[in-house]
C-alpha positions as CSV (number, residue, x, y, z in Angstrom):
1,M,-19.6,3.8,4.7
2,R,-23.1,3.1,3.7
3,P,-25.0,-0.1,2.9
4,L,-25.1,-1.2,-0.7
5,A,-28.3,-0.5,-2.7
6,P,-30.6,-3.5,-3.2
7,G,-29.6,-5.6,-6.2
8,L,-25.9,-4.6,-6.3
9,P,-23.3,-7.3,-5.8
10,S,-21.7,-7.5,-2.3
11,P,-18.0,-6.7,-2.0
12,P,-15.7,-8.8,0.1
13,G,-15.9,-8.6,3.9
14,P,-13.9,-5.7,5.4
15,G,-10.9,-7.7,6.7
16,R,-10.6,-9.8,3.5
17,L,-11.1,-6.8,1.3
18,L,-8.2,-5.0,3.0
19,S,-6.1,-8.1,2.7
20,R,-6.9,-8.5,-1.0
21,A,-6.2,-4.8,-1.6
22,S,-2.8,-5.2,0.1
23,R,-2.0,-8.3,-1.9
24,L,-3.0,-6.8,-5.3
25,A,-1.2,-3.5,-4.6
26,V,1.9,-5.2,-3.3
27,L,2.0,-7.4,-6.4
28,S,1.7,-4.4,-8.7
29,L,4.2,-2.2,-6.7
30,V,6.8,-5.0,-6.3
31,A,6.7,-5.6,-10.0
32,K,7.5,-1.9,-10.6
33,A,10.2,-1.8,-8.0
34,L,11.9,-5.0,-9.3
35,E,11.6,-3.8,-12.9
36,A,13.3,-0.6,-12.1
37,S,16.0,-2.2,-10.0
38,A,16.7,-5.4,-11.9
39,P,14.9,-5.5,-15.3
40,A,14.6,-8.8,-17.1
41,P,17.3,-9.3,-19.8
42,A,16.3,-8.6,-23.4
43,G,14.7,-11.6,-25.0
44,A,14.0,-13.3,-21.7
45,R,10.3,-13.3,-22.5
46,P,8.8,-14.3,-25.9
47,K,7.2,-11.5,-27.7
48,G,3.5,-11.2,-26.8
49,H,3.8,-13.1,-23.6
50,A,2.9,-11.4,-20.3
51,A,5.5,-11.0,-17.6
52,A,5.3,-13.7,-14.9
53,A,4.3,-12.6,-11.4
54,P,7.3,-11.5,-9.5
55,H,8.6,-13.4,-6.5
56,Y,8.3,-11.4,-3.3
57,P,11.6,-10.6,-1.5
58,P,11.7,-12.6,1.8
59,R,10.6,-9.8,4.2
60,V,7.8,-8.9,1.8
61,Q,6.6,-12.5,1.6
62,A,6.6,-12.9,5.3
63,V,4.5,-9.8,5.9
64,V,2.1,-10.7,3.1
65,E,1.6,-14.2,4.6
66,Y,1.0,-12.6,8.0
67,V,-1.6,-10.2,6.6
68,E,-3.4,-13.0,4.7
69,A,-3.6,-15.1,7.9
70,N,-4.5,-12.0,10.1
71,P,-6.7,-9.7,8.0
72,A,-6.8,-6.1,9.1
73,R,-9.7,-5.2,11.3
74,L,-11.9,-2.3,10.1
75,Q,-11.3,0.2,12.9
76,S,-10.1,3.8,13.5
77,I,-6.5,4.0,14.5
78,P,-5.1,7.3,16.0
79,M,-1.9,8.8,14.5
80,M,1.0,10.6,16.1
81,Y,2.4,12.6,13.1
82,D,5.9,12.2,14.4
83,A,9.1,11.3,12.6
84,D,10.2,8.8,15.3
85,V,7.3,6.5,16.3
86,A,7.7,3.4,18.3
87,Q,7.0,0.1,16.6
88,S,6.7,-2.2,19.6
89,H,2.9,-2.3,19.2
90,L,3.2,-3.7,15.6
91,P,3.4,-7.4,14.7
92,P,7.1,-8.5,15.0
93,V,7.1,-9.6,11.3
94,V,6.8,-5.9,10.1
95,Q,8.9,-4.2,12.8
96,G,12.0,-2.5,11.3
97,L,10.8,-3.0,7.7
98,T,12.6,-0.6,5.3
99,P,12.4,0.1,1.6
100,E,15.7,-1.7,1.2
101,D,13.9,-5.0,2.3
102,V,11.7,-4.7,-0.8
103,L,14.5,-4.7,-3.3
104,P,16.6,-7.6,-4.6
105,P,20.1,-8.1,-3.0
106,Q,22.6,-5.5,-4.1
107,Q,24.5,-7.9,-6.3
108,Q,21.3,-8.7,-8.3
109,R,20.5,-5.0,-9.1
110,H,21.1,-3.7,-12.6
111,A,19.0,-0.6,-12.2
112,V,17.8,1.3,-15.3
113,D,16.2,3.8,-12.9
114,P,17.5,3.4,-9.3
115,L,15.5,6.4,-8.1
116,A,12.2,4.9,-9.4
117,A,13.1,1.6,-7.7
118,E,13.7,3.3,-4.4
119,H,10.5,5.3,-4.7
120,Y,8.4,2.2,-5.4
121,A,10.1,0.3,-2.6
122,R,9.1,3.1,-0.2
123,V,5.5,2.7,-1.3
124,V,5.6,-1.1,-0.9
125,A,7.0,-0.8,2.6
126,G,4.4,1.8,3.4
127,L,1.6,-0.4,2.2
128,L,2.8,-3.3,4.3
129,Y,2.9,-1.0,7.3
130,V,-0.7,0.1,6.7
131,A,-1.8,-3.6,6.5
132,C,-0.2,-4.2,9.9
133,G,-1.5,-1.0,11.6
134,G,1.7,1.0,11.3
135,L,0.0,4.2,10.0
136,D,2.7,6.7,11.0
137,Q,5.4,4.5,9.6
138,A,3.6,4.3,6.3
139,H,2.7,8.0,6.3
140,N,6.3,9.0,6.8
141,L,7.4,6.9,3.8
142,V,4.8,8.0,1.3
143,T,4.2,11.6,2.1
144,P,7.3,13.0,0.5
145,L,6.5,11.2,-2.8
146,C,3.0,12.8,-3.2
147,W,2.9,16.0,-1.1
148,G,4.6,19.1,-2.4
149,A,5.7,20.6,0.9
150,A,8.1,19.6,3.7
151,T,6.7,18.0,6.8
152,P,8.2,17.4,10.3
153,Y,7.6,13.7,10.0
154,G,8.3,13.0,6.3
155,G,11.0,15.5,5.5
156,R,11.4,17.4,2.3
157,P,9.2,16.6,-0.7
158,I,10.5,14.5,-3.6
159,A,9.2,16.3,-6.7
160,G,8.3,14.4,-9.9
161,S,8.3,10.9,-8.4
162,P,7.2,8.1,-10.8
163,A,5.6,6.5,-7.8
164,A,3.5,9.6,-6.9
165,A,0.1,8.1,-7.8
166,D,0.8,4.9,-6.0
167,A,2.0,6.8,-3.0
168,A,-1.2,8.8,-3.0
169,Y,-3.2,5.6,-3.0
170,V,-1.3,4.3,0.0
171,H,-1.7,7.7,1.6
172,A,-5.4,7.4,1.2
173,L,-5.3,4.0,2.9
174,V,-3.4,5.5,5.8
175,H,-6.1,8.1,6.5
176,R,-8.9,5.6,5.7
177,A,-7.5,3.5,8.6
178,E,-7.2,6.7,10.7
179,G,-11.0,6.9,10.2
180,L,-12.9,8.8,12.9
181,H,-9.9,10.2,14.6
182,D,-8.9,13.8,13.9
183,G,-5.6,14.4,12.2
184,E,-3.9,17.4,10.5
185,Y,-6.8,18.2,8.2
186,G,-10.0,17.0,9.9
187,S,-11.0,13.4,10.3
188,G,-9.1,10.6,8.7
189,F,-12.1,9.9,6.5
190,S,-12.1,13.4,5.2
191,N,-8.4,13.4,4.5
192,A,-8.7,10.0,2.8
193,N,-11.2,11.5,0.3
194,Y,-8.6,14.0,-0.8
195,W,-5.9,11.3,-1.4
196,Y,-8.3,8.9,-3.2
197,F,-9.0,11.8,-5.6
198,A,-5.3,12.5,-5.9
199,A,-4.5,8.9,-6.7
200,G,-7.1,8.7,-9.5
201,S,-8.4,5.4,-10.8
202,H,-5.9,2.9,-9.3
203,P,-5.8,-0.5,-11.0
204,V,-6.3,-2.4,-7.7
205,V,-9.7,-0.8,-6.9
206,H,-11.9,-2.7,-9.4
207,P,-10.5,-6.3,-8.9
208,Q,-10.8,-6.1,-5.1
209,C,-14.5,-5.2,-5.4
210,S,-15.2,-7.8,-8.1
211,P,-18.6,-9.5,-7.7
212,S,-17.0,-12.8,-8.6
213,H,-15.6,-12.8,-5.0
214,P,-18.7,-13.2,-2.7
215,T,-18.8,-11.7,0.8
216,P,-18.3,-14.3,3.6
217,A,-21.4,-14.7,5.6
218,R,-19.7,-13.6,8.8
219,H,-18.9,-10.1,7.4
220,P,-21.4,-7.3,6.8
221,A,-21.6,-5.9,3.3
222,V,-20.1,-2.5,3.0
223,S,-19.2,-0.1,0.3
224,I,-16.1,2.0,0.3
């Protein structure tokens, strides 16, 4: 990170920025997961009208509320790179979260693309784990969707996933949070650079850095 150049608008403070990024990304990904698992009936929305924001499933809502009340601290978190990592150090609200918790109840699913729904649900669960410090849990969920080789922690790759770009973005957040610690491929920061590039221009990046949201005085201005 480096200070912003003079005259440029300041982005949100680190904790609030991570919280806003999580909220925006969760909103976007939940919409994709719900649309793939239980699309709105034809004619349910007048032509030309935007879709309403989706309601979060209960587990997702609980974690989002926790993250908003307890913004993530900007720090470096070491990773284990293991398929079976303890969750006792994580906030109780996120412990045991699974992709299944992201989707509607089984009786409400009328999936046009059940695989897409499952993939986006994995990414949402991964993002929520990142926001709560569960880097390994998130890493294990998203790696198969965006990495073309088997790993001992994520298992076999899932080729051609419609959620690959979103998974790459969450993968970048994982290693961004790993930060100064060394992982499989150098420092977390270095690895994050690769995954930000792989994700491309994600739609949550520009809104979260909008100058219309001033930086709280208690947080230093940073650029990411």
